[in-house]
N, C-alpha and C positions, 0 to 999 in steps of 0.2 A: 341108946348110944350109937349103934350098929347103923340105924338110918338115919341119924344125924351125918357120922362121918360119909356114908352113901352118898347123902346129898352134896354134902361140900365136895366129893370126889366127879359127881355129875357136873356141879356146877364149875368147875377148876376143867373140865374136858369143854364142856361149851364154851367157855370163856376163851378157851386156846383155840378151838376152833372158829370160833366166831372172829378172833384176832385175824386168825390165817386167811380168811375168807375177804377178798378184797375186789370180788365183783361188784360193780356199780361204783367203784370209788373215782374211777377217772370221769364218771357223768357228774358226780357230786361236785367235784373239784372244778372241774368245767363250768357247772352252774354258778359257781362262787367268782371265778375268775371272768367269765365272758364278758357281763357287762363291763366290769371296768376296762378290759382290751377293747371292746367295741367302742366305748365311751373315748377312749385316748385315740383309735383310728379314725374315728369322725372328726376328732378334733384337728388331728396333724392333717386331714384333706381340707377340712374348713379353714385353717389358717395358710395351708398352701394356696389354696383355690382364691382367698380373698388377697393376699401378697400379688399372687399374678394378675389378678385383677386392677390392682392398685398400678401396676409396673404399666400395663397397657393404657390406663387412662394418663398416667405419665408420658409415656411414649407419643400418643395421640397429641396431647397438649403442646408436648416438641415439634411435632410434625406442623400442626396448625401456626405454630410460631414461625417456624422457617418460613411457611409459605407467606406469611402476612411479612414479614421483615424483608424478604428479596423481592416484594411487590407482584408475587404471582398473584394473590389474591386482587388486589388493587387495579390490577391491568386485566382482567379475565372480563368478559362480555356480560352485560347485563347489567340491572342497577345493583343496590347496595341487598335488597332482599334476595336477589338470583344468586348473589355471591355469598350470602349467608346460606341461602340453600344448599350450594354445591358444598359448602365446607361441613354442613350438618350431615350431609349424606355420605360423605367420604369418612367424618370420625365415626359415623354410625354404622358403616359397614365394617369396621375394624371392632367396634364395642358391641355389636350384636350379638355377638356369640355369649355374651351374659345376660342376654333379653333384651325384649322390644323397647328403642330408644324413645318411642313416642311420649311415655310418661316416665321416662326416667334421666333424659339427657337434656342439658341446658350449656349453651356457650354463650359466652359473655366476653366481647372484646371493647376494651376500650382506649382513648388515649388521653394523654395528661401532658400539660404546658412543663413540668418539672419533675423530676426526680422528688423534691421535699412535696411538692402537691402530692403525688402519687403515695408518699409515706404518710401523709395527713388523712388520706382517704380509708378507713377502716370499716367500710361496709363490708360486710361479710356477703360470700357469693349465694346468688339466688338458686335455689335448686329447683326441680320439677314439683316438688311436693308444698313449694310455697304458692302463696294466694294468686289466681289467675292474674290479676292485675300487675303483682310484682313480676310473674313471669313474661309476662307482656311488656314489660318496660327495660328488660333487658338490653342494653346496648349492643351494637355491632358498629364500631366505628375504626376500621383497621389502621386508619391516618395515612397520611402521606409520607414521603422523604424526611429521614431525620427525627422523627415524633416519636416519643416515648408511648409506649404499646403494653397494656396488659391484656394477657388472654386467659380466661379461666373458665375451665369445663369441670361440670359438676355431674357425675352420674349416682343415680342410685341402686346401689348394688343390692341384690336380694340374697340374705344369708341361705346356705343350703340346709342346716339342721339345727334351727333353733332350740330343739327340745332335748337333743343329746349331744352331751359334751360341751365344748366350746363355745358361748352363744356371743357372738360378734355383732349383733343386731345393737339398735339404738334400743331405748327403753320405748314398751309401747308398740313398737312395729317389727319387721322382721327384714328393713331395710338398715343400710349403713351408707350416710355420704362419702363416695371418693370423689376429693375436693382436688384439683391440680392447677397450680399457677405458673405462666411463665410472662418475665418481665424485659423486655429488650427496647433498644433504638432502632428503628428501621433504617436500613442500608440506603444510601444514596443510588436507588436501583436505575432512576432514569438515566443519571451520569454514566453507569455502566453499559446501558445499552447505547448513548451515544459513541461511546468509545468502541465499539463493537462493530 
């Protein structure tokens, strides 16, 4: 009986001392919380960077549309290929912060006879990951005065952390298509030049 009560007494002291000893508890708590914290931080950064990239693509299509609408592209020197190359280079200079444009960026500029014709055109934007023949067939026709024009830019955005946190990439890839479109009618830019 004495041995049993002594064991209980020793057991109670050991439990009390063990309960007081908190060395290492911070490391254990951190090891539980750290993966969740890092996953949330990476996800927040990924979503923020993605929305930044999306807004930059939107801004570039707006700038390209303004240059076409006001006739700057049509009146620049060179043939259509030179005009396309100049526009591509200007847009690529802005988007190059997200990676090399050569295998990521496509620019489509086409004209339509009426808005109903444009509305009937349901063709999706052609991106750089399309078959080479489709990429080669992308039109670049900025049109003349008062013509209806559609400008579409497709940029293949590479996600930053597909393994940790929120995965924004399309299934089977580490990329996401950022497509931005502007539809407008060209201004009478020749008439504006004659007035000056």
